[in-house]
ChimeraX commands (.cxc) that place a marker at each C-alpha (Angstrom):
marker #1 position 20.55,16.98,19.60 radius 0.5
marker #1 position 22.38,14.39,17.52 radius 0.5
marker #1 position 20.83,11.54,19.50 radius 0.5
marker #1 position 17.34,13.02,19.13 radius 0.5
marker #1 position 17.60,13.16,15.34 radius 0.5
marker #1 position 19.06,9.65,15.24 radius 0.5
marker #1 position 16.24,8.13,17.31 radius 0.5
marker #1 position 13.52,9.82,15.24 radius 0.5
marker #1 position 15.14,8.86,11.92 radius 0.5
marker #1 position 15.67,5.22,12.91 radius 0.5
marker #1 position 12.01,4.96,13.88 radius 0.5
marker #1 position 10.93,6.16,10.42 radius 0.5
marker #1 position 13.11,4.14,8.04 radius 0.5
marker #1 position 13.19,0.51,6.91 radius 0.5
marker #1 position 17.01,0.28,7.19 radius 0.5
marker #1 position 17.84,1.79,10.60 radius 0.5
marker #1 position 21.43,0.51,10.48 radius 0.5
marker #1 position 22.12,2.80,7.49 radius 0.5
marker #1 position 21.17,5.98,9.37 radius 0.5
marker #1 position 24.20,8.19,9.97 radius 0.5
marker #1 position 23.99,11.46,11.89 radius 0.5
marker #1 position 26.90,13.88,12.04 radius 0.5
marker #1 position 27.16,17.08,14.03 radius 0.5
marker #1 position 29.27,20.11,13.06 radius 0.5
marker #1 position 29.79,23.02,15.43 radius 0.5
marker #1 position 30.24,26.39,13.77 radius 0.5
marker #1 position 30.56,28.87,16.60 radius 0.5
marker #1 position 27.16,29.27,18.23 radius 0.5
marker #1 position 25.44,27.41,15.40 radius 0.5
marker #1 position 25.32,23.64,15.07 radius 0.5
marker #1 position 24.55,21.79,11.84 radius 0.5
marker #1 position 23.22,18.25,12.09 radius 0.5
marker #1 position 23.47,16.21,8.89 radius 0.5
marker #1 position 21.20,13.21,8.47 radius 0.5
marker #1 position 22.23,10.53,5.98 radius 0.5
marker #1 position 19.79,7.70,5.14 radius 0.5
marker #1 position 19.57,5.02,2.47 radius 0.5
marker #1 position 18.28,6.20,-0.89 radius 0.5
marker #1 position 15.21,3.98,-0.56 radius 0.5
marker #1 position 14.33,5.62,2.77 radius 0.5
marker #1 position 14.75,9.23,1.65 radius 0.5
marker #1 position 11.05,9.65,0.90 radius 0.5
marker #1 position 10.05,8.41,4.33 radius 0.5
marker #1 position 12.29,10.92,6.07 radius 0.5
marker #1 position 11.18,13.85,3.90 radius 0.5
marker #1 position 7.49,12.96,3.70 radius 0.5
marker #1 position 4.83,14.36,1.42 radius 0.5
marker #1 position 5.56,18.02,0.69 radius 0.5
marker #1 position 8.35,17.87,3.27 radius 0.5
marker #1 position 6.05,17.52,6.26 radius 0.5
marker #1 position 8.14,14.93,8.11 radius 0.5
marker #1 position 11.34,16.93,7.54 radius 0.5
marker #1 position 9.64,20.07,8.85 radius 0.5
marker #1 position 8.43,18.18,11.91 radius 0.5
marker #1 position 11.93,16.87,12.65 radius 0.5
marker #1 position 13.34,20.39,12.32 radius 0.5
marker #1 position 10.61,21.79,14.61 radius 0.5
marker #1 position 11.32,19.25,17.34 radius 0.5
marker #1 position 15.06,19.89,17.17 radius 0.5
marker #1 position 14.52,23.65,17.19 radius 0.5
marker #1 position 12.32,23.41,20.28 radius 0.5
marker #1 position 14.89,21.24,22.07 radius 0.5
marker #1 position 17.78,23.52,21.08 radius 0.5
marker #1 position 15.97,26.63,22.31 radius 0.5
marker #1 position 16.06,25.20,25.83 radius 0.5
marker #1 position 19.87,25.08,25.58 radius 0.5
marker #1 position 20.20,28.56,24.03 radius 0.5
marker #1 position 21.70,27.15,20.83 radius 0.5
marker #1 position 20.80,27.36,17.16 radius 0.5
marker #1 position 20.63,24.00,15.45 radius 0.5
marker #1 position 19.93,23.39,11.76 radius 0.5
marker #1 position 19.04,19.94,10.39 radius 0.5
marker #1 position 20.12,19.03,6.87 radius 0.5
marker #1 position 18.93,15.86,5.18 radius 0.5
marker #1 position 21.62,14.68,2.78 radius 0.5
marker link #1:1,2 radius 0.2
marker link #1:2,3 radius 0.2
marker link #1:3,4 radius 0.2
marker link #1:4,5 radius 0.2
marker link #1:5,6 radius 0.2
marker link #1:6,7 radius 0.2
marker link #1:7,8 radius 0.2
marker link #1:8,9 radius 0.2
marker link #1:9,10 radius 0.2
marker link #1:10,11 radius 0.2
marker link #1:11,12 radius 0.2
marker link #1:12,13 radius 0.2
marker link #1:13,14 radius 0.2
marker link #1:14,15 radius 0.2
marker link #1:15,16 radius 0.2
marker link #1:16,17 radius 0.2
marker link #1:17,18 radius 0.2
marker link #1:18,19 radius 0.2
marker link #1:19,20 radius 0.2
marker link #1:20,21 radius 0.2
marker link #1:21,22 radius 0.2
marker link #1:22,23 radius 0.2
marker link #1:23,24 radius 0.2
marker link #1:24,25 radius 0.2
marker link #1:25,26 radius 0.2
marker link #1:26,27 radius 0.2
marker link #1:27,28 radius 0.2
marker link #1:28,29 radius 0.2
marker link #1:29,30 radius 0.2
marker link #1:30,31 radius 0.2
marker link #1:31,32 radius 0.2
marker link #1:32,33 radius 0.2
marker link #1:33,34 radius 0.2
marker link #1:34,35 radius 0.2
marker link #1:35,36 radius 0.2
marker link #1:36,37 radius 0.2
marker link #1:37,38 radius 0.2
marker link #1:38,39 radius 0.2
marker link #1:39,40 radius 0.2
marker link #1:40,41 radius 0.2
marker link #1:41,42 radius 0.2
marker link #1:42,43 radius 0.2
marker link #1:43,44 radius 0.2
marker link #1:44,45 radius 0.2
marker link #1:45,46 radius 0.2
marker link #1:46,47 radius 0.2
marker link #1:47,48 radius 0.2
marker link #1:48,49 radius 0.2
marker link #1:49,50 radius 0.2
marker link #1:50,51 radius 0.2
marker link #1:51,52 radius 0.2
marker link #1:52,53 radius 0.2
marker link #1:53,54 radius 0.2
marker link #1:54,55 radius 0.2
marker link #1:55,56 radius 0.2
marker link #1:56,57 radius 0.2
marker link #1:57,58 radius 0.2
marker link #1:58,59 radius 0.2
marker link #1:59,60 radius 0.2
marker link #1:60,61 radius 0.2
marker link #1:61,62 radius 0.2
marker link #1:62,63 radius 0.2
marker link #1:63,64 radius 0.2
marker link #1:64,65 radius 0.2
marker link #1:65,66 radius 0.2
marker link #1:66,67 radius 0.2
marker link #1:67,68 radius 0.2
marker link #1:68,69 radius 0.2
marker link #1:69,70 radius 0.2
marker link #1:70,71 radius 0.2
marker link #1:71,72 radius 0.2
marker link #1:72,73 radius 0.2
marker link #1:73,74 radius 0.2
marker link #1:74,75 radius 0.2
view
């Protein structure tokens, strides 16, 4: 899941080398934190949060196949 979020985020931003993705396992749940440059934050979130919702939907669909629960947080 971490690699999926990283690939999508790097495709969206102007500074792909500043994208940092961390993964924390908390039992059956996994939290993926996405860190981007301040200037790229709007591109990752999108108007009214549409891009962020799309990223979360893709990750949720991929995690369902593995019987896991994954949450994406944009920091």
